[in-house]
PyMOL commands that place a pseudoatom at each C-alpha (Angstrom):
pseudoatom trace, name=CA, resn=UNK, resi=1, chain=A, elem=C, hetatm=0, pos=[51.029, -8.316, -19.552]
pseudoatom trace, name=CA, resn=UNK, resi=2, chain=A, elem=C, hetatm=0, pos=[51.250, -9.933, -16.122]
pseudoatom trace, name=CA, resn=UNK, resi=3, chain=A, elem=C, hetatm=0, pos=[54.716, -11.322, -16.884]
pseudoatom trace, name=CA, resn=UNK, resi=4, chain=A, elem=C, hetatm=0, pos=[55.980, -7.864, -17.803]
pseudoatom trace, name=CA, resn=UNK, resi=5, chain=A, elem=C, hetatm=0, pos=[54.608, -6.457, -14.573]
pseudoatom trace, name=CA, resn=UNK, resi=6, chain=A, elem=C, hetatm=0, pos=[56.222, -9.247, -12.555]
pseudoatom trace, name=CA, resn=UNK, resi=7, chain=A, elem=C, hetatm=0, pos=[59.589, -8.769, -14.275]
pseudoatom trace, name=CA, resn=UNK, resi=8, chain=A, elem=C, hetatm=0, pos=[59.343, -5.026, -13.691]
pseudoatom trace, name=CA, resn=UNK, resi=9, chain=A, elem=C, hetatm=0, pos=[58.547, -5.563, -10.026]
pseudoatom trace, name=CA, resn=UNK, resi=10, chain=A, elem=C, hetatm=0, pos=[61.518, -7.889, -9.568]
pseudoatom trace, name=CA, resn=UNK, resi=11, chain=A, elem=C, hetatm=0, pos=[63.818, -5.486, -11.417]
pseudoatom trace, name=CA, resn=UNK, resi=12, chain=A, elem=C, hetatm=0, pos=[62.673, -2.619, -9.209]
pseudoatom trace, name=CA, resn=UNK, resi=13, chain=A, elem=C, hetatm=0, pos=[63.142, -4.701, -6.053]
pseudoatom trace, name=CA, resn=UNK, resi=14, chain=A, elem=C, hetatm=0, pos=[66.636, -5.753, -7.137]
pseudoatom trace, name=CA, resn=UNK, resi=15, chain=A, elem=C, hetatm=0, pos=[67.558, -2.159, -7.966]
pseudoatom trace, name=CA, resn=UNK, resi=16, chain=A, elem=C, hetatm=0, pos=[66.196, -0.910, -4.641]
pseudoatom trace, name=CA, resn=UNK, resi=17, chain=A, elem=C, hetatm=0, pos=[68.037, -3.652, -2.746]
pseudoatom trace, name=CA, resn=UNK, resi=18, chain=A, elem=C, hetatm=0, pos=[71.248, -2.693, -4.559]
pseudoatom trace, name=CA, resn=UNK, resi=19, chain=A, elem=C, hetatm=0, pos=[70.792, 0.919, -3.529]
pseudoatom trace, name=CA, resn=UNK, resi=20, chain=A, elem=C, hetatm=0, pos=[70.234, -0.186, 0.068]
pseudoatom trace, name=CA, resn=UNK, resi=21, chain=A, elem=C, hetatm=0, pos=[73.397, -2.289, 0.088]
pseudoatom trace, name=CA, resn=UNK, resi=22, chain=A, elem=C, hetatm=0, pos=[75.382, 0.551, -1.502]
pseudoatom trace, name=CA, resn=UNK, resi=23, chain=A, elem=C, hetatm=0, pos=[74.063, 2.992, 1.109]
pseudoatom trace, name=CA, resn=UNK, resi=24, chain=A, elem=C, hetatm=0, pos=[75.038, 0.700, 3.986]
pseudoatom trace, name=CA, resn=UNK, resi=25, chain=A, elem=C, hetatm=0, pos=[78.494, 0.110, 2.477]
pseudoatom trace, name=CA, resn=UNK, resi=26, chain=A, elem=C, hetatm=0, pos=[79.143, 3.819, 1.901]
pseudoatom trace, name=CA, resn=UNK, resi=27, chain=A, elem=C, hetatm=0, pos=[77.924, 4.703, 5.406]
pseudoatom trace, name=CA, resn=UNK, resi=28, chain=A, elem=C, hetatm=0, pos=[80.233, 2.117, 6.960]
pseudoatom trace, name=CA, resn=UNK, resi=29, chain=A, elem=C, hetatm=0, pos=[83.288, 3.133, 4.937]
pseudoatom trace, name=CA, resn=UNK, resi=30, chain=A, elem=C, hetatm=0, pos=[82.616, 6.825, 5.583]
pseudoatom trace, name=CA, resn=UNK, resi=31, chain=A, elem=C, hetatm=0, pos=[82.436, 6.176, 9.325]
pseudoatom trace, name=CA, resn=UNK, resi=32, chain=A, elem=C, hetatm=0, pos=[85.707, 4.218, 9.235]
pseudoatom trace, name=CA, resn=UNK, resi=33, chain=A, elem=C, hetatm=0, pos=[87.397, 6.995, 7.250]
pseudoatom trace, name=CA, resn=UNK, resi=34, chain=A, elem=C, hetatm=0, pos=[86.189, 9.660, 9.686]
pseudoatom trace, name=CA, resn=UNK, resi=35, chain=A, elem=C, hetatm=0, pos=[87.555, 7.600, 12.590]
pseudoatom trace, name=CA, resn=UNK, resi=36, chain=A, elem=C, hetatm=0, pos=[90.908, 7.152, 10.820]
pseudoatom trace, name=CA, resn=UNK, resi=37, chain=A, elem=C, hetatm=0, pos=[91.036, 10.854, 9.977]
pseudoatom trace, name=CA, resn=UNK, resi=38, chain=A, elem=C, hetatm=0, pos=[90.418, 11.872, 13.575]
pseudoatom trace, name=CA, resn=UNK, resi=39, chain=A, elem=C, hetatm=0, pos=[93.037, 9.385, 14.785]
pseudoatom trace, name=CA, resn=UNK, resi=40, chain=A, elem=C, hetatm=0, pos=[95.544, 10.690, 12.215]
pseudoatom trace, name=CA, resn=UNK, resi=41, chain=A, elem=C, hetatm=0, pos=[94.825, 14.292, 13.153]
pseudoatom trace, name=CA, resn=UNK, resi=42, chain=A, elem=C, hetatm=0, pos=[95.204, 13.527, 16.852]
pseudoatom trace, name=CA, resn=UNK, resi=43, chain=A, elem=C, hetatm=0, pos=[98.555, 11.881, 16.178]
pseudoatom trace, name=CA, resn=UNK, resi=44, chain=A, elem=C, hetatm=0, pos=[99.711, 14.922, 14.173]
pseudoatom trace, name=CA, resn=UNK, resi=45, chain=A, elem=C, hetatm=0, pos=[98.671, 17.493, 16.770]
pseudoatom trace, name=CA, resn=UNK, resi=46, chain=A, elem=C, hetatm=0, pos=[100.748, 16.324, 19.677]
pseudoatom trace, name=CA, resn=UNK, resi=47, chain=A, elem=C, hetatm=0, pos=[102.275, 19.484, 21.040]
pseudoatom trace, name=CA, resn=UNK, resi=48, chain=A, elem=C, hetatm=0, pos=[106.018, 19.612, 21.323]
pseudoatom trace, name=CA, resn=UNK, resi=49, chain=A, elem=C, hetatm=0, pos=[107.914, 22.249, 23.169]
pseudoatom trace, name=CA, resn=UNK, resi=50, chain=A, elem=C, hetatm=0, pos=[110.953, 23.763, 21.463]
pseudoatom trace, name=CA, resn=UNK, resi=51, chain=A, elem=C, hetatm=0, pos=[112.852, 22.726, 24.603]
pseudoatom trace, name=CA, resn=UNK, resi=52, chain=A, elem=C, hetatm=0, pos=[112.395, 19.079, 23.596]
pseudoatom trace, name=CA, resn=UNK, resi=53, chain=A, elem=C, hetatm=0, pos=[114.576, 19.562, 20.532]
pseudoatom trace, name=CA, resn=UNK, resi=54, chain=A, elem=C, hetatm=0, pos=[118.319, 19.232, 20.662]
pseudoatom trace, name=CA, resn=UNK, resi=55, chain=A, elem=C, hetatm=0, pos=[120.299, 22.028, 19.137]
pseudoatom trace, name=CA, resn=UNK, resi=56, chain=A, elem=C, hetatm=0, pos=[123.974, 22.161, 18.311]
pseudoatom trace, name=CA, resn=UNK, resi=57, chain=A, elem=C, hetatm=0, pos=[124.123, 25.960, 18.400]
pseudoatom trace, name=CA, resn=UNK, resi=58, chain=A, elem=C, hetatm=0, pos=[122.555, 26.468, 21.814]
pseudoatom trace, name=CA, resn=UNK, resi=59, chain=A, elem=C, hetatm=0, pos=[119.784, 28.737, 20.486]
pseudoatom trace, name=CA, resn=UNK, resi=60, chain=A, elem=C, hetatm=0, pos=[117.033, 26.462, 21.761]
pseudoatom trace, name=CA, resn=UNK, resi=61, chain=A, elem=C, hetatm=0, pos=[118.649, 26.129, 25.170]
pseudoatom trace, name=CA, resn=UNK, resi=62, chain=A, elem=C, hetatm=0, pos=[118.744, 29.917, 25.555]
pseudoatom trace, name=CA, resn=UNK, resi=63, chain=A, elem=C, hetatm=0, pos=[115.053, 30.169, 24.644]
pseudoatom trace, name=CA, resn=UNK, resi=64, chain=A, elem=C, hetatm=0, pos=[114.126, 27.576, 27.286]
pseudoatom trace, name=CA, resn=UNK, resi=65, chain=A, elem=C, hetatm=0, pos=[115.873, 29.273, 30.204]
for i in range(1, 65): cmd.bond("trace and resi %d" % i, "trace and resi %d" % (i + 1))
show_as sticks, trace
zoom trace
């Protein structure tokens, strides 16, 4: 009976340690993904004026006067 209890204790400790490692891994990867998402969003939201574009018809130039 003592061997079963010892095996059960070790199994529970291994399972709990696995959950701890998985939690740390998921927290780290989530943080990295949030950082990358914010960086991507910041790169996408650079404001551009229509005056920065070149137009062959002159419509943009008239709007910028």
